[in-house]
C-alpha positions in Angstrom: 123.7 143.1 81.3 122.3 140.3 83.5 124.5 137.9 85.4 123.5 134.2 85.4 123.8 132.5 88.7 124.4 128.8 89.2 121.7 127.0 91.3 122.9 126.1 94.8 124.4 122.6 95.3 121.9 119.9 95.9 121.7 117.9 99.2 119.7 114.9 100.2 117.7 117.1 102.6 116.9 119.6 99.8 115.7 116.6 97.8 113.3 115.7 100.6 115.2 113.2 102.8 116.5 114.2 106.2 119.1 111.7 107.4 119.6 113.6 110.7 115.9 113.3 111.5 116.1 109.5 110.9 119.0 109.2 113.2 117.2 111.2 115.9 114.2 108.9 115.5 116.3 105.8 116.0 117.6 107.2 119.3 114.1 108.0 120.5 112.9 104.5 119.7 115.6 102.7 121.7 113.6 103.0 125.1 110.5 101.8 123.3 112.3 98.7 122.0 114.0 98.2 125.4 110.5 97.6 127.0 109.9 94.7 124.7 113.2 92.8 125.3 113.0 89.1 126.2 115.4 86.2 126.5 117.1 85.4 123.2 117.7 88.9 122.0 121.4 89.4 121.4 121.6 93.0 120.2 119.6 96.2 120.4 118.6 98.6 117.6 121.2 100.0 115.2 122.9 97.0 113.7 122.6 95.9 110.1 120.8 92.8 111.2 118.8 91.9 114.3 120.1 88.9 116.3 118.1 86.3 118.2 119.3 83.0 119.8 117.1 79.9 120.1 119.8 78.2 122.1 118.5 76.2 125.1 114.9 77.1 124.6 113.7 74.4 122.2 114.5 70.8 121.5 113.3 70.6 117.9 112.0 74.1 116.9 109.9 75.0 113.9 110.2 78.6 113.0 106.9 80.3 112.0 106.8 83.7 110.3 104.0 86.1 109.3 104.0 89.4 107.5 101.2 92.0 107.0 100.3 95.6 107.0 97.4 97.7 108.3 95.6 98.4 105.0 93.4 101.4 104.5 92.6 101.8 108.2 95.7 104.0 107.9 93.7 106.5 105.9 91.3 107.0 108.8 94.2 107.4 111.2 95.8 110.0 108.9 92.6 111.9 108.3 91.8 112.1 112.0 95.5 112.6 113.1 95.2 109.7 115.5 98.4 107.6 115.3 98.9 106.2 118.8 97.3 102.8 118.4 97.8 102.0 114.7 101.0 100.2 115.5 99.1 97.7 117.7 97.1 96.8 114.6 100.3 96.1 112.8 101.7 93.7 115.4 98.3 92.0 115.9 97.9 91.2 112.2 101.2 89.3 112.2 101.4 87.9 115.7 97.8 86.5 115.6 98.6 84.8 112.3 101.5 82.8 113.7 100.0 81.9 117.1 97.3 79.9 115.4 99.9 77.4 114.5 101.0 77.2 118.1 104.0 79.4 117.7 105.2 81.7 120.5 106.1 85.1 118.9 109.8 85.8 119.5 110.6 89.0 117.6 109.1 91.6 115.4 110.5 94.1 112.8 108.6 97.0 111.2 108.8 99.0 108.1 107.6 102.6 108.2 107.6 104.7 105.0 106.5 108.3 104.7 106.6 111.2 102.3 108.2 113.4 104.9 109.5 112.2 108.2 107.7 113.8 111.1 109.7 112.4 114.0 107.1 113.2 116.6 104.4 111.4 114.6 106.7 108.5 113.8 107.6 108.1 117.5 103.8 107.9 118.4 103.3 105.3 115.7 106.3 103.1 116.7 105.4 103.5 120.4 102.2 101.7 119.4 104.2 99.0 117.7 106.1 98.7 121.0 102.9 98.3 123.0 101.7 95.7 120.5 104.9 93.8 120.9 104.5 93.8 124.7 101.0 92.4 124.3 102.3 89.7 122.0 105.4 88.9 124.1 107.6 89.7 121.1 110.8 91.7 121.1 110.9 94.7 118.8 114.5 94.2 117.6 114.7 96.1 114.4 113.0 97.9 111.5 113.4 100.4 108.8 112.3 104.0 108.4 112.1 105.2 104.8 111.5 108.8 103.7 110.1 108.6 100.1 109.1 112.0 98.7 107.4 111.6 95.4 106.0 108.2 96.4 104.0 109.4 99.4 102.5 112.8 100.0 104.0 114.7 103.0 101.4 113.5 105.6 100.9 110.0 104.2 102.7 106.9 105.5 102.6 103.2 105.2 103.3 100.4 107.7 104.3 96.8 107.2 106.0 94.3 109.5 106.8 90.7 110.2 106.9 88.5 113.2 108.9 85.3 113.8 108.0 82.7 116.3 108.8 79.2 117.2 107.0 76.0 118.3 108.2 72.6 119.1 107.7 70.3 116.1 105.5 68.0 118.2 103.3 70.9 119.3 102.7 72.4 115.9 99.0 73.1 115.2 98.3 72.4 111.5 94.7 71.3 111.4 95.5 67.7 110.7 93.9 66.5 113.9 90.6 68.1 113.3 87.8 65.5 113.1 84.1 65.1 112.9 82.4 66.0 116.2 84.9 68.7 117.1 83.5 72.0 118.5 84.3 75.5 117.2 84.7 78.2 119.7 84.7 81.9 118.8 86.5 84.7 120.5 85.1 88.2 120.2 86.8 90.9 118.1 87.2 94.4 119.3 85.6 95.7 116.1 86.7 95.7 112.5 90.3 94.9 113.5 92.2 95.8 110.3 90.1 94.4 107.5 87.3 95.8 105.3 88.2 99.4 105.7 87.9 100.2 102.0 84.3 99.1 102.1 83.8 100.8 105.5 85.1 104.1 104.1 82.8 103.8 101.1 79.8 103.5 103.6 81.1 106.5 105.5 81.2 108.5 102.3 77.8 107.4 101.2 76.3 108.3 104.6 78.3 111.5 104.7 78.8 110.6 108.4 80.3 112.8 111.0 82.8 110.5 112.7 82.3 112.4 116.0 78.7 111.1 116.0 77.8 108.5 118.7 76.9 104.9 118.1 75.8 103.2 121.3 77.5 105.9 123.4 80.9 105.9 121.5 82.1 108.1 118.8 82.3 106.4 115.4 86.0 107.5 115.1 86.8 105.7 118.4 85.0 102.5 117.3 86.6 102.5 113.8 90.1 103.1 115.2 89.9 100.6 118.1 93.0 98.4 117.8 93.0 94.8 116.7 92.9 92.4 119.6 96.0 90.5 120.2 95.1 87.0 121.3 98.6 85.6 121.7 98.9 85.1 125.5 95.4 83.7 125.9 95.9 81.2 123.1 99.4 80.1 124.2 98.0 79.4 127.7 95.2 77.4 126.1 97.6 75.5 123.9 99.8 74.6 126.9 96.8 73.1 128.8 94.3 71.8 126.2 94.6 69.6 123.1 93.8 72.3 120.5 93.1 70.8 117.1 93.1 74.0 115.0 92.9 77.8 115.3 92.0 80.4 112.6 92.6 84.2 112.7 89.5 85.8 111.1 90.9 88.5 108.8 90.1 89.4 105.2 87.6 86.8 103.9 85.8 86.6 107.2 84.7 83.3 108.6 83.9 81.6 105.3 87.3 82.5 103.9 89.5 81.7 106.9 88.0 78.7 108.9 88.3 76.4 105.8 92.1 77.0 105.7 92.5 74.7 108.8 89.9 72.1 107.9 91.1 68.8 106.3 89.6 67.4 103.1 86.4 65.5 103.7 85.3 67.7 106.6 83.5 71.0 106.8 83.0 73.6 109.5 79.3 74.3 110.2 78.8 77.8 111.8 75.6 78.8 113.5 75.3 82.6 112.9 72.6 82.9 115.5 75.1 82.0 118.2 76.4 85.5 118.7 75.3 89.1 118.1 77.1 91.4 115.7 78.5 94.5 117.4 76.6 97.6 116.5 79.2 98.9 114.1 78.6 96.0 111.7 74.9 96.6 111.5 75.6 100.3 111.0 77.8 99.5 108.1 75.4 97.0 106.6 72.5 99.3 106.7 74.4 102.4 105.5 75.8 100.5 102.5 72.8 98.2 101.9 75.4 95.4 102.0 74.1 91.8 101.6 74.7 89.6 104.6 77.0 87.2 102.7 79.1 90.2 101.6 79.4 91.3 105.2 80.6 87.8 106.3 83.1 87.7 103.4 84.5 91.2 104.2 84.4 91.6 108.0 84.9 89.5 111.0 81.3 90.4 112.2 82.3 90.2 115.8 84.4 87.0 115.8 88.1 87.7 115.6 89.6 84.2 116.4 88.3 80.7 116.1 89.5 77.7 118.1 88.7 74.0 117.3 88.8 71.4 120.1 87.4 68.0 120.8 83.9 67.9 122.3 85.3 66.5 125.6 87.5 69.6 126.0 85.0 72.3 125.3 84.1 73.2 128.9 87.8 73.2 130.0 88.8 75.3 127.1 86.1 77.9 127.7 87.0 78.0 131.4 90.7 78.5 130.7 90.0 81.2 128.1 87.7 83.1 130.6 90.5 82.9 133.1 92.7 84.7 130.5 90.1 87.5 130.1 88.4 86.2 127.0 84.7 85.7 126.4 84.4 82.5 124.4 81.3 81.2 122.9 80.5 78.1 120.9 79.7 79.0 117.3 79.6 75.6 115.5 81.0 72.2 114.9 82.9 70.0 112.5 81.2 67.3 110.4 81.8 65.1 107.5 80.4 66.3 104.2 80.9 68.0 100.9 82.6 71.4 100.9 84.6 72.9 103.7 82.2 75.5 105.1 78.5 75.7 105.7 76.0 77.8 107.7 73.8 76.0 110.2 
């Protein structure tokens, strides 16, 4: 005669979610967040809501917010088990978006979801977010860690975040002051940044490439996982000293898709694509995928990660100030009256 046994009682941990591991991670993250603290922060990690005060800092502030993720660049980080810098990408994609409107990033919150919480890996990822916040001058004042078995496989994870900044109403950059005769300055990217990786991965698969192979003396893996540049401090310094008419963060859509977003009706941006050289990775991708040049410009930044529009009289001063900030600015075009909002020279 067999004796039936009842299955053991279920627990959240048995179902795939470890609350204790999440609590341990929060404690490990507190020193990371502490390095990013700045005036205005009213509470540390652990509350239901993060608190930030604008009192005494602005006369007539406009809040500017941006949210984004890292996209399929994450798949390379996961495949190569390289997670230390991917958090910088997350901050960059948000902070660079709000600084183009003249806003100073104030604080940042992240969302980290995984199939199984590996606290050591998560700490590496969020330490990168902390470094990104330091580069952007934003306080890391909160976030959410979600363990979601059944939605993500054990080693998979996703990242999202948002940044909130502020700018005096009279200092808001909205493109309305752009006029014919203005000059367009480009700032170099550090590589692909965080856009176009689905196409890049397709090229890698087609070429059956070994990511340890060298391209101009660097491993492909190192090039592809180079973090997105954070331009915040350079652009805020420029905005404080120069009459900036517009700025554009060159993300998905490339130059043709992003520069027109800050150009008023009746004007167009004219870009001279001979004014800079593509970094080698973009030629490698183009040749490996037999990608048309127009498709390259619509998908990738092709070496220009940020665009600044200033009056012709301010070009030299703007370039000099940007160089003082460690940038390598170069003139890539101008604004003129005409049909459409974008043209190649």
